[in-house]
N, C-alpha and C positions, 0 to 999 in steps of 0.2 A: 954941558957943564954942570947941569943941575944934579944929574945922577950921581956923580962922585961925591958932591957935597952932601947929599942925603945919606949916603952910605957912611961917610965920615961922621956925620952928625949922630947918626944912629949908633955908630960904634962908640962915640964918645958919651952919648947920653943914656944908652941902654934902655931905650923906650920899650914898652910891652911888645911891640911888633917883633922884637928880637928874642922873646921868651920861647919855652918849649911847647907853647900852645899850637895846636894844628893850624895850618894855613886854611884859608877859605877853600882852596882846592882840596886839602886833606879832609875837611868837614863834609865834603860831598861823598866821602867814603863811608859805607855802612858801619864800619868798625869804629868810627869816630865816636868816643864816649859822650860828646856833647850833642850828637845828633838826636833829634827828637825820636823817641821810641827805642832808644838804646837799652839792650838787655844785659844786665850784669851777670857774669858767670859765677856759680858758687865756688867755694874754696875746693881744693882738690881732695883733701881727706882730713879726718879728725880722729883722734884716739885719746885714750886715757891711760894714765900710769898711777899706780899706788906708790906714794912716797913714804909715808910714815903713818902713825896712828890717826886714821881717818882723815888723811890729807890726800887729795886727788889732784894730779896735774893733768890739765887738758891741753893737748898740742894739736896744731893743724899745719898744713902746708898750703901755699897758694902762689902760683907763678904769675898771676895777673898783676899789672902795675896800676890799674885804674881805681881800685877801691881806695876810699879815703879813710874808712873805719871798718871795724868788725864788731858785731854785736853777739855776745855769748849769752845763751839762754840755758835754763835748767828746768827739768821736770823731775820732781822727787818721786811721785807715785804714778802709776800707770793711768790713773783717773784724773791726774792734774793736767792743767795747761802749762805750756812752757812759759817761764818768767825770766826776764832779762836780768842777768847778773851784773854785766858791765858792758860799756862801749869802749873799745880798744882802738888805738891808732893803727894805721895801715902797716906799720913795721912789726907789730906784736904778733907772736906766733904761739903763745902759751898763756895759760891761766892757772893759778894755784887756788883750789877750793878748800878752805880750811873750816868751812861751816859745820862739818860733821853731820849734816842732814842728808841721810842717804837711805834708800831702800833698795831691794834687789832689782826694782824697776826704774831706778834713777837713770836719766839720760841727759846728755848735753847736746845743744844745737848751736851751730855757728852760722852767721848770716853776714855776707859782705854788704857794705854800704858805700855809695858814692854820692857826694854832694856836688851837684852841677853848678855851672857859672850862673845859671838862672836861679839858683837857690833850691831847685827841686832835688829830692833825695830818691836815689834808685837803689832798690834792695835786690839782692840775689835770693834764690831759693835756698833754704837751709839744709845742711846735712847734719846728721846726728850720730852719736856714739854712746852706747851703754858702757857700763863699767864691768870689767872682767874681775869679779871678786875671787875667782879661782874655784877649783873643783875639790870635792871631798876625796881624799886619798887614803887608801888602806884602812878603812874602818874595821874594827874587830871588837868582839865582846866575849867575856868569859864570866861564869858565876862561880862563886866559892861555895862548895858543897856544905861547908860547915857554917859559914856565917849567912849564907844565902845572898850576900851582896853581889850585884852585877857590876863588872868593871868594863867600861868602854874606853877605847883608845882610838884616835883618828888623827889625821893631818889634812891641811889644805895646801894647795900648791901656790898660795900667795900668803903674804903676811898680814892680811886684813884681820883686824880684831873683831871676831864675830861674837855676838851674844847668842846664847842658846838657852832654851827652856826645856826642862825635862818634864814629861807628862807620863802618867800611867793610867790604865783604864780601871775605873771604879765600877765593880760589878753591881753594887747596890744602887749607885746613881745612874748606871748604864751610860756613862760618858767618860771622856778623858778629864783628869784633874791635874793641875800643875803641881809638880813635886818640888822643883827647884829652878832657879834662874841664875845663870852664871855667864861669864864672858872671858874671852881671851885665854883659853886653855885647850890642851889636846888630850886630856884624860878626864874621866869622871867616874866616880864610884857611887852607886845607888845606896840609899840607906838600907841597912839590913832589915829583914822582915821574918816573921815566923813562917816556917815551912807549912804549907798546906797543899791541897790538891786542886788549886785554882790556877790556871795559866795566868802569868803576870807579864803584861806587855809594857815595855818602856820605850818611849820615843824621845830622841834628842832632836830638837827642831832648831835649826840654825838660822839667825837673822843677821843682816849686815849692820843694823843699828836698832835702837829702841823705838824708832818712829813707827807708829801705826802697826804694831805687831798683830799679825793674823795667824792664829795657831793652825788654821787649815791651809795656809799658803806660805810656808817657810821657804827660805832660799835653798836649803838642803835639809834632809832628815835621815836619821839612822835609827833603826829599831833593834831592841834586844828582847829576848824571851826567856823567862823562867818556865820550862816546859814540863807539864805533868807526865808526858809520855815516858819519861825516865823512871816513873814511880808506879806504873800500873801493875797491880798484882796479877800473876799469870797462874791459871790452873795447870798443874803438872799432870795429874791423873785423877780419874774418878773410878772407884772400885765399888761394884755392887756386891755386897755380902749376901743379901737376899732381898726379896721384894719389900721388906720393911726396914732395911738397913743399908744406907749408901754412905761411903766415906769419900769426901772431897778433899784433895790435897792441893796446895798452891805455893807459889814463890812469893815471899814478902820482899818487894823491891823498894820499899821506902824506909822503914825503920822508925819513922817519926809519927805514924798514924795514931789516932786515939783508939782505933779498933777496925774491925771488918764486919761488913754485912754480907750474908749469904742470900743470893737471889735464886729463884726457881720459877719455872713456868712449865706447863704441861699441855700437850695438844697433839693433833695428828702430825704436825710439822712445825717448823719455827714460826711461820706466819700465823698458823691457826692458834699456836700457844699464846700469842699476844704479849702484852707487857709483863715482865717478870715481877714477882712479889718478894719482898724481904721476908724470909722465913726464920732468920736467926741473926743475932749480933754477938760477936765474940771479941775478946780483948786484943790489944795490940800485941804484935810479935807472935800471934797464933798462925799456924800454917796448915791446920787440919780441922775438919768438922765432920761429924757423923749425923746424917739426916735420918731421923726415925719417924718423921711426921708424914706417914703415907708417901714416901718418896717416889714410888713407882705406881702409877695408875694401871698400866697395862691395858687390858681390854675393858672398854666402857660400853655399856649397853644403852642404846637409845630407846625412845618411847615405843618404837615399833619392833623392838626385840633384836635389832641389828647390833653387832658388836664391832667396835673399831679400836685399833691399837693406838693408844696414846703414848707419846714419848715424853721423857723428862729432860729439861735443859737447866744447867746451872751457870751461875756467874758469881764473881767476887768483887765487892766494892771496898776499897780502903777509904776511911774517912778521917778528917781532921777538922774540928770545929764544924762549920757548916759546909765544908767542901768535900768532894768525893771524887774518886777515880777508880776505874776497874774495867772489866771485860765481862761479856755474857755470851752464852750460846753453846757451851760444851755439853754434848749429849751424854747421858748415862746409858751405856749400851747394855741392853737386857732383853733376853728372850723369855717370855712368860712360860711357866710350866703348863703341861696339859693335865686335865683331871677327868675322871670318870667315876661312876658309882653304880651300884646295883643293890637289890633287896637281898639281904642275907637270910638268917634264920627267922622263921615265923612260927607263931602259935596262936592260940585263941585269944590271948591278952596282949601280946606285944610282938614287935618285929625289929629286926636289925637292919640299918642302912650302912653299907660299906662304901668307902671311897679309895681311890687309887690315884697316883700321880706319876708323871714321867721323871720328875726331878725334885725330890723332897728338900734338897739343900737350898733350893731357890725360894722356898716357901717360908713365910713368916707365920701365917695362921690359915686355918680353913674356915670358911663361912658357909654354914648350912642354911639353905633358903627353903622356904615352904610356901605352898599355895593351896587354895581350896577349889580353884577352878582350872588349874593347869596353865593359866595365862599370866596372872598377876602374882609375882613372887616377892616375898619380903625376907630380909635377914632374920633368921630364926635362932641359931646358936653359933657361937664362936668356939673353935677348937685350936689347940696348939699344933705345931707343925708335925709332931710325932703321932697324932691321933689318926685312927683309921676307920672308926665306926661310931655309931650312936644307937643305943637302945631306945625305941620309941614305945611308950606305954601310957596307960591311963588316957587314951585318946578317945574322942567321940567316934563311936562305931558306925554312925550314919555318914553317908557321903564318902568321898575319896580324898586321900591325903597325898599331895604331890610334893616331891623333894628334888632338889638339885644341889650340887656342891660347887664352890668356886674358891679360889684364893683371892688375895687382894688384887692380883694382876691377871689371872688366867681368864680364859673364856669360861662361861658357865658350862657345866657338864651336861650329859644326857639327863633327861627327866625320868624318874621312877615314880610309880604311884602305888599306893597300898589301899586295899579295900577289905572290909570285914564282911564276909558273906560265904556262901557255898562256893566251893572251888573244884577244880579238876586235879586229880592226883595220878601221876604216871605209875602204872603197876607192871607193865610189860613193855619190852622193846626188842626188836630184831632188826639188824642191819640188812636191808634187802632193797637196793636201789633198782629202779627201772620199771616198777609196777605202774601200769597205765589205768586200770580200772579193776573193781572187784565187786562180788556179790556175797552176801552172807547166806548160810544155810538157814533152814526154817528155825532151827533151835538156836542158831548163833554160835554153835560150837566150832563151825568151820567157815573159812572164807575160800573162795576160788578167785584167782586173779590172773589177768593177762600181763605178760611182761614183754617189753620190746622197746621200740624207738618212740621218743616223744614227738618226733617230727612226722613219721609215717606210720599210720596204724597198720599198714600192710606188713610191718615187721613184727607185729604182736603174735608170735608163734608159740612162745613158751608159756606153759600153764603152771601155776603154783596152787596147791591145796595146803592150807595151814590150819592147824588146830589152835583155836583162839584161847583155849584154857592154858596152854603152856608154850604157845608159839612154836610148837614143833612142826617141822615140815612133813606132811603126809605124802605128798606127791609133788614132783617137779620134773617137767619134761615137755616134749613136743609130741602131742598125741598124733598129729598128722603133719603133712607138709604145708598145710594151709595157715594163713593168718586169720585171727579171730576178731570180730567186732562186737560180739556178744557172748556171754557165758553165764550158766547157772549150775547149781549143784543139788543133787539128791543124796544127802548124807546117809540115809538109811540103806540105799542100794549102791552106794559108792559110785554114782553115775554123774557124768558131766554132760550137759547139753551145750554144744559149741556151735555158734553161728558165724559164717563167713560170707560177708557181702562181696568179697573179692572173688570167691569161687562159687558163689550162689549155691551153698549147700548147708545142710544141718547134719551134725555128727553127734551121735550118742556114744560116750566113751566111758568105760569102767576104769577108774584110776587105781583101783585096788589090784585088778589083774592086768592093768595096762593094756587093755584090748578094746578094739572098736566093736561096738554092738551093732550099729547100722549107720548108714548114711543115706540122706535124701538129697539128690542132686537136682539142678535146674530149678531152683526155687528162689524167688526174690526175697531176700532176708537181710536184716541188719542186726537187730537186737533180739534176744530171746529170754523168756522167763517161764519157769515152771509154775503150774498151779499148785494150791496147797496140798492136793492129793499126790502130786508128782506123777500123775498119769497122763497129763496133757502139758503141752508147751505152746506158748503164744509168741508170735514174732511180728515185727513190722518191717517195712522197707522204705527206701527213699521215695517210692511212688505212693506212700501211704497205703500200702497193701498189708492187711492184717491176716495172718494165717493161724489156724489152730491145728496142732499136730496130735496124733495119738501115738504115744510111746509104745503101746502094746502092739498095735497093728502096723506101726512104722510107716504111717502115711498121713497125708494132709486130709483133715476132716472137713474144714471149712475155710473159705477165703472171703475177704471183704476188701474192696478196693474203691477208693475215692477217685472219681474221674477227673481228668485234666489237672492232675497235681504232680508236681515234681519239686522236691525241696531237700534241704539238708536233713538227713535222717536223725531221728530222736530216739530216746529210750522208750521202752514199753513197760507198763506196770500192771500187775494183777492184784486185785483186792484180796485182803486176808480171807474172805469167804469164798473166793474163787468165782463169784458170779458176775464180776465187772472187770473189764479190761479198759485201760486208759492209754491214750497216746496224745502227743502234741500234734494238732492239725491246724495249719494256718494260724499259729500262735494263740490257740485257745485249746482248752481241754475237750477231747473227743472221747466219748464213752460208748462201749459196746457191752452187751450181755454175753453169757458164755456160748450163745448161738451166733455171736458176731452181728446181732441186730443192733442198730443204733439206739442208744438210750437218750431221749431228749433231756437237755439240761439248760436252765435259763441263765447260764453264765455268759455275760457279754464278752466280746472279743477284747483281748489285751492289745492296747495300741502300741505294740512293739514289733519289730521286724526280725528279731533273732531270739529264738527260744531253745533251750535244751530240753531234755526229757522230763517226764513227769513221774511222781512216785506216791503211792498210797502210804499212809502211816500204818503202824502195826495195829492200831485200833480200828482202822478203816474209816474213821470219822473225818479225817483230813486228807487232803492231797496237796502236793506242792510242786512248783516248777521254778526254773531259773530262766530269766530272759535277759537279753543283752549281756549275758555273762557276769553281770555285776549286781543284779537285783533279783529278788525272789518274791514269789507269791504263794501264800498259804490259804487254801480255800476250805471252809467248813461246809461239807456236803449237805448237812442237815439245815443250816440257816442261810446258806448262800452268802455268808460274810467272809471277808478275806483280809489278810494283812499283806502289806508290802514292806519289804525291808532290804537294806543294802547287804548283799551277799553274793558269793559265787558258788556256794554249795550249801545244802540244808540237810539236816537230819533231826528227826523228832523221836523222843524216847517212846517206850511201850505204852505209857498211859497218857501221852500228850501233855505232860507237865513241863518238860524241858525241851528246849530247842537249842541246837548247836549250829553255828554257821562258820564259814571261813570267809574272810574279808579280802577281796581282791584289791590290788593297787597299794596296799599298805604293807610295808616290809615284805614285799614279793609273796603274798599269800601265806604268811606265816602266823597270822593271828587267828585264834579260835575265840568265838564269843558264845558264852553260855547265857541263855535267856530264860527267865520264868515266863512260860508261854501264857498262863492265865492272867498274870499281872502285866505282861508285856514290858518287863523290867530286865535290863541288862545287869546281871549279877556277877559276872566274872569274864575276864579275858585272859588268854594264855598264849604266850609266845613259844613256838616250837623252833627247832634248830634249822629247819629247811622248808622248802616250799611244800604246801599241802596239796596232795593230789585229790583225795576223796575222804569223806567222813561218813560213818554210819554207827548209829546206836545199835547195841545188841537187842534182840527181840524181847527179852524178858528181864533185862537187868539195866541198871543205870550205869552201864559201861559203854565205852565208846571206842571204836576202832578208827585209827587215823593212819592213813597211808601218806607218806611224804616222799620226796625225791631221794631220800637216803634210806628209808626203812619204814617199819610198821610199829605203831604204838598202840597200847591199850591204856585208856584213862578211866578212872572211876570218878563219878560225880560224888564228891565228898559232902554229904549232907550236913555235917557238923560245921557251923560257921566259924571261920578263923581268918586271921589276917593273911592276905596273899597279894602277890603283885598283880597290878591292874595295868593293862597296856593301852589304855586310852579308849574313849568312847567312840569307837569306829563304826558302830552299828546304829543305823537310823531305822526306827520302826514307826510306821504311820498307819493309822486306821484308814481303811478304804471303804467307801460307800458302794 
């Protein structure tokens, strides 16, 4: 009976037991919001909408029925903490923020709240949402070529009223400066500015509000550039008129410049040339410049005499006020001319130096250089491009004057040298190649020469007899089928003494009748020389065997042989008195009397292992020899004193006053050196046109026979001093003890 009554009572009174509160049994369920430790779920989502001018609507959704309130929070800056904006009832799902306080980092956070029966408050974790202010859409910029103003246009894909600040880079301050501050527009035109050659950068920096503006951290940015690349002058061509005149042409791509600067650098290449220098400034609207300030260096000589080709590079700068733009590195293409020189006319008081060039049109001027030592040259005279020579007169007649020529760009020419002294004058020449060796007759009126191969002496079969007075050929032929290693002449009896080491025989031949007088066979023989009477002949061999022949009895009179000797055969020489015979033996002079008995002589051994033949001078006072093919020794037989000099052949005149040598290794044996023997002074050098084979003074004249690979010369020692060409101090003369 009680149970129905309670039900009715409750139904009538609506006591709390009849509310929506969970029953005791329900509270035992973990999802019961009143249970201890109940965790409140966060709202499902939150978002923002832009309503109008800086008004934001915050909306969220939540399917939970247990929250009693919502707490909405806001963070304006990224560094801020969230601050509660409002506490909203459980049925509210949006909030309108009209504060206008926003940055690009502003966020909202919503938290669910439940107030328990116990009075305890349970909070959910928060979820947040930033504001989508929109993206920058279709930004563009152009600049007006006339006014220089830059026009920006843009859009955002929302209606948010952005503030923006316009900055430009200040080159003097080296930082951005604020140019303008505006808001709520989709276009902007920069202030106009004077055109110059400095890049101008403009930045539009967009901000969602004016709160805490950070120029380095805008919401969006858009940059525009006034670019100097459009105005760089360009070199169109460089024309080298000559080494002193270069024309540079360029395109003027600006039209507003104050002027142009011409740049230039010179070096082995671009890197070596280094930084260019300004060589000229020209007015605005100019498009051409002619460089006449030594525009082409060409070959430059270093301190060691080496020559290096320098190149020239140009550039153009357009300038306006303090700003510039341009380009650099265009090479002026140029091949320097070649130059050479020689000594022209000479006389006792003056001489002419001539010069030549491969391309006179390239030349601006000639620079004649001079030296007194042949090493250190200085600029001496300047000549115009049409000049070809210079007369040199009133010069100091002591010493040597060295000259060379160059242009501004060429390599230096060959060196010529002039000396005032006795010289050699060519008085006869005959073209006759192939002569290998010769001997003069006693009077010097004839020479007899062997002719054949330079490679094999076994080919020397042809004999030439030449009149030295007129260079007429007296005899030319092959007396026998043998080849000859030694030959001498008896001009009075028109006889030739011919020695053949290849056939081991001596032949006496009459070149007038072209007949053989006699032949001695089976004799060791190499060279042969007649005595002053022409009645006897002396020979030597490679075994150092010396023979004395009687030409009248046609037999060997005497023999002398050095035991245990074998060597390279050398020439033999008979003294002018006929009482002494000399050979080279073990690289020292070996003397015999006319009976082939050894003559003791206190001359020490020469410390050299290769020596050619020996020869008495015409006076009989001196004897000389060549060793190692490059050095000579001259021995004074009376005093035992001797000289050593650099030479590959020696001849001394009839009274021992002049010495002539040929110098090996220099110009392929083409240099003759004339020496004053008493003073040991080099007084003249002479260059001949081909390799010198042999040299001999005539017996009673200061005349010289020179045999070269091309022919035979006769020179006169010109005793009148005058200017002549000097071919360098190639001769070294040293006193020996």
